N, C-alpha and C positions, 0 to 999 in steps of 0.2 A: 461549664464547658469552655475549653480553650478555643478561641476564634482563630481559624487558620488564615494564613496570609494568602495573597493572590497566587503566589508561586506554588504554595502547597495545594491550592485548589486546582490549578492547572496541571500540575505534575504530582500525583498522589505518591505517598510513601511506597506503595506497592509497585507502582510503575518505576519510580526512581531506583528501587532495589534491583530491578532488571537492567536499567540503562547504565547505571554508574560503572559496573565492571567492564562495560564495553567501550568506555570513553578512553581516548589516549591521554596520557599524563601531560600536563602543560610543560612547556620548555622552561628550563631554569634561566634566570637572568645571568647575563654574561658580565664578568668583572664586578660583581656586586652592585650592578646598577639597579635603581628602583625607579618606578614610574607610576602611572595611573594604576590603581588596583584592578586586577582582573575580575571581570564579572563572573560570579560563580556559575559553574556548569548547569546546575539545576535551574537557576534563574534564566540563563540563556535558553535552555530547553523550554521553559514555560513561555518565553517570548515567541519561540518558533511555533509552539502549539497554538498560542493565541492568534498569530497571523494566519496559520493554516485554517483554524475554525472560523474566524471572522472575515477573512479575505481582504483586510486592510493592507495598504502598502507598508513596506518595511519602514519607511521614513515616518510613518504616522503611528508607530507603536507608542502607546502612552507611557511616559516616564513614571507615572504613578504606580504602575504595576511592579516596579522594582526589578525589571528584567534587563536593564541596560538599554542601549540604543538599538534601533532596528537594524542598523548596519552591523553592529556587533553580533546580533542573533543570526543575521544572514551569513556572515563570515563563519560563524560556528557551524551553521547548517552545512555549508560547502566543505569546511574542513573535515567534519565527521563523515560526510558522504565519501570523501576521497579515501578514507580508511575503512569504509564498509560498515559503519555503525548502524545505519538504518535497516539495511538488509539483514544484518545479524540480529537486531532487535526483533524484527518480524519473525525470524526463525526461532528465537528463544521463546517468544510467546506461543508460537505454534507447537513447539516441543512440550511446553507446559500443558497446553490444551490436550495434546495427544496422550500425555501421561495420566491425565484425569479422564480419559476416554470421552472427550468432548468433540473429537473430530470424526466424521463419518465418511470413509472412503468408498462406501458401496456405490454411491453415485456422485458424480461431479458435473458441473456445468461450466460452460465457457461462453463469453459474450464480450461486447465492446460498447463503448459510449463515446460520442464525439463532443468536444467542447470548443468554444471559440478561443482563439489566441489573439488577444487584442494587440499585442506588440510583435506578432510573428515570432521569429527566433528559430532555434534548433528543434528538430522533430515536429515540424508543422508542415501543412500542405493544404491545398484547396479542398474545402469540404464539399462533397457532392450533395449533402443534405442542407447546406446553408449558403446556397447561391455562390459557391466557389470562394467564400471568404476563408481566410487562413484559420486553421484549427488543428487540434491534436486529438488523438484517439487513445483511450485507455482500454487495454485488453486484459481481461481478468479471468482467472480460474478460481472457482470456489468449490467447497465441499457440499455435501447434501444439505447442510444447515445454512449455507450461504456465507460461511466464513472465508474470506479471501486467502487463498493459498499462494498465489503468485500474480504479479501484474507487470505489464510492460507499457511503454509509451511509444507511439509512432505518430507520423503525420496523419491527418484526417482522411487523406486519399488512399490510405493503405487498406487493401481488401482484407476482411476478417479471415478468410480462408488461408491467406498467406502467413498469418501469425499463429495458426494452431500448432504447428510443429515447433517453432521457436519458443512458444509459451510453455509447452510441456518439456522440451529439451533443456531449457534453462531453469526449470523449477529445482531449487536446491534440495527440496525434500524435507521430511519431518522425521525426527527420531521418536519412535513411539514408546521406547523403554529407556528410562534414565540409567546411565552407567553401564549399559549392556552393549557389547559389540554388535555390529550388523550395519547393513546399508540403510540409509534413510529411505523412507517410502516416498516415491515420486509419482506413482501411477495409480489412478483410481480404478475400481473394478469396471465401471461403466461411465461413459461420457455423454452428456446431453447437449445438443447444440441446435440452433435454428437453421433456416434454409440458407443462410449466408455461408454455411460450411458444407453444403451439399455438393461436394466435388469428389470425383474418384480418388484424387491424390490424398484427400483428407481421410477417406475411408481406408485406403491402403495403408496409410501411415499408422492409424489407430490399430489396424489388424496386426501389423508387424510388431507393435509394442504390446500386444495382448490385451488391449483395452476394448471392452464392449462398446459398440457403436449404437447411438440412438440420435440420428440426425433427421430432421424433417425433410421430406423430399419435395423439391420444387414442382409446383403444378399438380401435385398428387394429394398431399396431406394438408389438412387444415392446421394452421399454426396454433390454434386454440387447444387442440388435443395435447400437443407437447407442452404447452404452457402450464398445464396442471402440475408439471414437475419442475419446469424451468423458472417458475416465478421467483425462486430463491435468488437467482442471479440478478433478476431485475431489482429485487430488494437490496442486494449488495451494491448495485450501481447507485441507488438512491442514498445509501449510507455514505458512499464515497463523495457524491456531489453535495452532501450536507456540509462537507468541508469547503467553505466558500472559495478558498484559494485554488481549489481544483476545478470548481464548477465554471469559473471564467479565468482562463490562464493569462497571467501578466508576466510571468517569469520567462525570460528569453533563453536561458541556458538549459541544456539537457540535464546537467547534473542537478540543478535546482529542482526542476519539476519531477525528476525521477526520485529525488530524496523525499519530496513532499508526498508523493504517491506511496512510497514504501512506509513512511511514517503513518500515513492515514490508515493503511492496511493493518499496521501493528496496533494502532489505537482501537480499531474496530475489534480485532481479536482480543486485545486486553480487556475491553469492555465485557466481552463474554466470560473471560477468565475471572474477572473481579466478581461476577455474579455467583461464582461457584467457590469462592474462597471465603473463609471465615473472616469476619470484620476484626480489624486490629483493635486492641483495647486502648 
């Protein structure tokens, strides 16, 4: 058996097959100039994935991995975020899942989780659950199986109900049939949410969009009853926080934390996709 390198273990052949067509071509050297060789894109992606999973700082990325310097990986992350690589990767993986009938739109769930922002920065705010310390909040929409369909970042002081409409409105959607015309699917048949979304504006918004409403009522319903269905979104949040770079935020820039969140969602979905694909010989 051929032993795989660190780069190949962090970025599998199947994942690289999806990522490579989305990456912009590197610039050509002007005037025939040559300089330090460019770190291969797959190696840079492996470094980004390593930082995302382990939570180490960019400057501490081990050179032994063969991924180049942490600064190089950080720059590549920002560069690819500017051209929409991470969001498109998430869409591509979701499209593949839909074509294999692995997405279930019959029920969806929405929720958020707050994390501390050690260095403050953009999209942060005083956390009402952490003694007013600076933090961010991840708002996530998932399907019935807990696969993340869309995610947004806000300050920790943003109320969940205020992000319901933006989360659904900005959802790019999923193409369920390859090569066939038609609009991407963006709306689930029914949406489940906890008491943080029990406001008339949320119910009116869902009714206008033709989405079934199942929101726990404050002061009336026991949250445990709805939890029998909503447990999948709690599991999705635990999957996201398994990526240590998301569980405790150090990145100050909006583009960096948004890129990492999109990549984490894509990796979670790709993990499910890999379980239903035949192993390569």
